[in-house]
C-alpha positions, 0 to 999 in steps of 0.5 A: 061360552057356547061360542068358544070355538067360533070366537077362536076360529074367527080370531085365528083367521084375522090375527093368528100365525100364518105362513109357518113352514108346516102349515097348510099341509095335511101330510101326516109325516110333516105334521108329526115332525113339526108337532114333535119338534114343537114340544116344549120348544118355541116356534122360532127355534124349530123352523130352521131344524124343521127345514133341515130335517125335511131337506135330508129326510123328505118322508118317513121312509128316508127318516127310518132308513137313517142311522140314529147318529145322523138323526141326533146330529141334525137334532143337536142344539134343539134339546130334549134329545129323547124326542129325537130318539123317539122320532127315529123309533117311531119312523121305523115303527111306521115303516115296519108295522104300518107299511109306511103309512101313519095311523089315521086316528089319534088313538092309534097315533098315541101308540107311537114312541114319543106321541102322547094324547095331546100330540096325537090329537093335534096330528089327527086334527091337522092331517084329517080333521078328527074331532078330538081335543088337545091339552098342551101347556098353552091350552091349559093356561087358556082354559084355566083363565077363561073358565076360572079353574083353580089348582095346578093343571099338572095335577091329575084331578085338574088335568082330568077336568080340563080334558073333559072341558076341552072335549065339550068345546070342539067345533061341530065341523071337521073342516074347522078342526085344524084352524081351531087347534092352531087358534088354541096354540096361537092364543096361548103363545101370543096373547094369553101368555104366562106373564103380561097377557095381552087381554085387550087383544083376546077374543075371550076377554069379555067373559074370561073369569080370570080377567073379570075377577082380577085373578089373571096372576093366580090362574093357572096355579104354578107348579109347586116349587121344589129345589132342583138337585145339583150334580157336578161333572169334570169334563176332559177337553182332550186336544191332539193337534186339530182334533178333540176326543169325544165319547158316544153316550149310552142310548138312554140317560142324559144326552143319550146317543150324543157325542160328549166330552169324557168325564174325569172320575170324581175320585181323581185328584191329580188330573195331569197324572190321570192324563198321562196314565190314561193316554200312556204319555210321559207328560200332558198339558193341563189347564182349567177352563171356566166352569159354568152351570147347565140346567136340565128339567130335573136337576142342575149340572155344574160343569168344570172343563179341563183342557188336556193337550197331548204332545203326541198321539196317545199310546193308550185309549181306555174306552171303546166309546171314545173317538176323535173328531176334527174341529172342522166337524164340530158344526155338524156333529151330534153334540149337547149344547154345553159341549158345543159351547166349550168346543167352540171356544177351544177351537178358536184358541187352538186355531190361534 
């Protein structure tokens, strides 16, 4: 397909997504912010977060000056929280090492925390028209189908081949790069989808190897299946009046930097006795709440929450990382989605 980029650019003008809040801006800060948020997250979910972030942090200096806790609070609910920590680190690096100006090239951008090769290329293409290829999940799928590339695209050899192919398909003019990159993203998200692709609306349909050879369902090859390991955690929903006890998670690891519910140690058998001992009270109220499963990328977590009502202020607080939060502050707090789900339910019960 010698006219690959021409077809995609024409399709984008006629059928692609337009009017997204980060489009039509060459401000590298806004482009970078949108690209980080769009990693592994759909456009509809990103839009309200992007708007709130810009309202609070209109430029990279404002983001760098904020605390990581404030950044995490605004990110809460968007998932993949390492992105938020890296966003904050990258903003500080831009201010401290680059004088508040984003690096101008994809190669330099790729050195920022949380910015890989493909994300760096997208930022450079949108901000300055640099001629460099991207290779996110949508692009991999389009290329594998259009050119009949078999194998799992996450394998090193296949990915290397896809990068080389993507570099040969770039448009000749720098001014076309932004439209071309957006076309690749939109075609994969809107037409060449993982399931039930709309081939009749694809500008590549006539020469797409997967379509012509009847291999749409085979290409690209799926990730080799493996059983996700399962972990379990009992979470203490400790209530005192209209407040709940939360724990600031360590910066690294699961829910790093977020506020979460304290975990009841696995060896504890009598949760009521643990509660009275932990908080220095003669008695506490204990009730088991509905358990549920939360799935992460690499494992599943079986969460068993236990509500512990304190009849009086605790005489003891075992952990320095524990802190009280009023139920009225839940909406703006930096909480993981499953913790927010538990607290939203218990806040209603407490109000009743």
